[in-house]
N, C-alpha and C positions, 0 to 999 in steps of 0.2 A: 276781728275787727274789720278785714276785707270785704268779706261777704256782708256785713252791716252797711258798709260804704255802696256795696255795690248796688241793696237793695235799694238803699235812699237814692241812691240818683238814675234808678229806675223809675220810682214813683217821679221823679222831677220829671224826666221825660215824655210821661205819659201823658202828661197835662199839656204838653206840646203836639200831641202829634192828630194832624185833619185830614180828612181827603183830598180837599181843593190846592192845585198849584199853583205857583207864585211864575211870575215870567224870567226868574232865572234859574229855575231849577227845584228848588227847597220848595216844601207847603207851606202855606200860607200860617204864618204865625209859629211854624217849625224852627229851631234854632239849629244853626252850623256851632260846631266843638272845636275850639281851639283851645290847643293843650301843652300847656309847659310844666318841665320839671325834670327829673331823674328818671332812675330804672323803674320806679315802678311804675313810668309812661312812657318811659323810651320803645320806639316799633319799629327804630333800624337806624336812628340818627348817625347812629356810633359808626355804622357799618361805612360811612363815606369823610370820616375823618383820620387822619393821623395818630391814632393809639395806640395804646397797648390792650391785649387780650382780658384784662383786667376790666376792662367797659367794657369787653364787647361778647354779643350772644349771639353770634355767629357759626357756630359749630355744634356739634349733637353732643348733649342729648336735648339743648332748645330746641322746641317748636316741635316734638316729637307727637306729641297727641292731639293734634288739632290741623295745623299748618302742614307738618308729617316733614319739614324743612325748618333747620333757622333760618328765622329771618331779621334776627338782632334785636327781639324783645326777651327779656329778661325773665322767661319765664317758659314751661312746659308746651303751652299755648296761646293762650290769650289774654290781655291785660283789663285791665277795669274799665279802660275809654272805648276797649274794642264791646266788651259787652253792652257798655251804655249807647253806642252808635247803633249796635242790634239791633236792640231793646226800641232805640229811634226812629229805627226804618231810614237810617243814615246806611252809605255806606262805610268800609273801614275808612278812617281818616286816614290820609297819606303823609306822610315823615316831609318834613319841608324840604329835607337831601335825598333823592342830588335835584336839584333845583331845574324842573325839568317844566314841561306844561301839564302842570294838573288842574283837577278842577276843584281851585281853591272855594271855592263856594259853600261846598260843605264842611269846610274848615280845616285845618293844619295839625300837625302833631310838630312842633319844635322839642318833645322831651330829648335829653342824651344823658343817659348811664355816668353816673360820678359826677354830675353838676350840682353846684350849689348856687345859693344868691349869692356870693362875696366871687368875684374874679380870680381870687387868689387858689382857691379849691381846686385842684388837679389842672392849674393850670396849662395849657397848653396839648391836655389832653381828652377833654371835654369839651361843652357848648356849654358855655357857663349862662345864666338868668340875665344878665343884661347883652349876651349875644343873640339869646333867643329871641328877647323882645325885638331887638332891629332886625330880624328877620322877620317878625310879626308887621313892622312897618314897612316894608317891599312887599310883604303880601297885599296889605292896604291899598297901597300903591296902584298893585297890580290890579284889582278888584277895582278899583275907583276907574281904570284903563279900560277896563272889562263891563263894565254894569254901569260906570257913572257913579256922580257923585251921589243922588239919592239913595240909588240904589244898595248902595254900600252901604250911607250911613244907616237905613233899614237892615239890612244884613247883621253889620256889626253889633247894633245897638240889640238885635233878639240874640245872637250869639250867645253861647255860654263858654266862658273860658276856667279852666279845669289849672288848677297847680298842687304840685307835689315836688316841694322843694325845701331843703333846709338840714336834712339826714348828714348829707357827706360834708356841710360845713361844722358840725359839729362831733366827725372822725378826727379829723385833722387835730384837734388839739391835744388828742388822746396819745399822739406820737412823742416820743421822750425828747425831753428839752422842752416842752411845750411849756409857758405858763398862765395859760390862759385858765385851766383847772385849779389854781393856788390858792384864790380868794375869791369869796363872793362878788368885791365889788370887780373883779376882772370878767368874771364870769357874768354881769349884768351887764357890760359893756359889749362882750364880745358879740349877746343877743342882740342888744342894741344895734351892731352893725346890719347882723342878718337881716333881722327884722328890716331895718333902714333901706337896704337895698330891695326886700321884699316890695317895699310898700311903693318905692319910687318904680318898679315894676309894674305893680297894679294903677298906680298914678298915670302910667304913661297908656300903657292899655286904657284906661278911662279917658283921657285926654284923643285917643283915635275913636271911640264910640263905644267902646264897652260898658256894658251897667250891670250883667249877670255875673257874679264870681263864686267857685267852688272850690274849695281846700283840703287839705287831706291834714289833719294835726299828725306830728311826729308820734310815733311808736315809745316804747320806754328803751332808749338807743343803747342801753347796758345790759340789754339781755340780747343783743342781738349777737350769732355767733361770729360777725365779721366784725364787730368791735373786743368781743373776748380776744379774738384772734390777734387784735392789733396793737393790743397792752401788754408786755412782756410781764413776765408773771402770773399771768393773771391765771388763777385756780378752776377756774368754769364757774364761778358763779358770776349775776347779774353784777354790772359795773353801776354803783352808784352816784357816781360823779358824770356820769354820761346821761344817765337817766333824770336827774336833775337839769340839766343844760337842756333836756327836750323838754320837761316841763316848763323850764321858765321860757322858752320858746313860743310855745303853745298858750300862755296863759297872756306874754305880750302880742303876740298874734289876734288874741280873741280883742284884747282891748282897742288895738288900731284898726279893726274891722269896723266895730263898732263907731269909732273914732271919724274914721271915712263915710259909711251912713248916714252919719251925723251932718255932714258937709259935702258932700257930693251928690247933687241932685239926682235921683232917678239907679244912685250903687244899693246894688243889693247883692246878699252872697251867704253862702251857708258852709260852716265848716262842720267837719265831721267830731260832734261830742254828743252828750248822751239826748240831748235834744234835736237833734241832725235829723232825724225824716222830719217830725214836725216844722221844724224853720223850714224846710225844701217845700213842705206844702204850702205854708203860706206864701211862701216868695212868690211862688207860681200860679197861686190861685189869685193875685193878682195883676197880671201879666196875660190872662187870657181874656 
């Protein structure tokens, strides 16, 4: 599934590559990349926060097959956004932390391993989505100071905004004494909270100029080894309750994105579904 996702995003960016260069570092019509989410996308932000080894990947054997050292990526090499950036002829997108003088015109990675759309998810150990959005607003202001209002508006409207968020929000309800999984009504209300926070984040990015969004649907969470290890007495088989939450999330996200597209002018999106590649090609054909 992840390889399919990568191939589709490579198709997405191939339509944005042109040889001529603009006045602020990016080729004309090429998109900067702004990245939000969890461990699927975190390139090392958690290295710079006060957290535990549960949310860190700055030690062996992480990174050994590509970087030859642990960068903070929860991988033995690169992550999906790294391959996308390479194919789009962008440099590796820098993490927001530490907040030094980065070249933000190519984009920024705000993702944090363990993060969720809910502030309460692993609170105090990760950079939740709301905080990631606040960091994006800081970057927007810095871009305005550097490029001016019009160039910043153009850069942000051309940029692609990638989101991988939600999985961690649904692992927490599996802990002992949680009531979230005890009824269909409580499940739906919980999913609505997660989707509500994600929707608010999308709308804030849109308000700042973002128009093109990419999302990763949740995998069957009940089959993840970490999920099985979390639930006491697990026999090793997939946990249907967790996978059901993921399905509810994906369905609700799809509905919200369709609604946003219908009433937000210029809003375009793609999420990882059966028609994902086709959707991306349609979206970006309209942008050339």
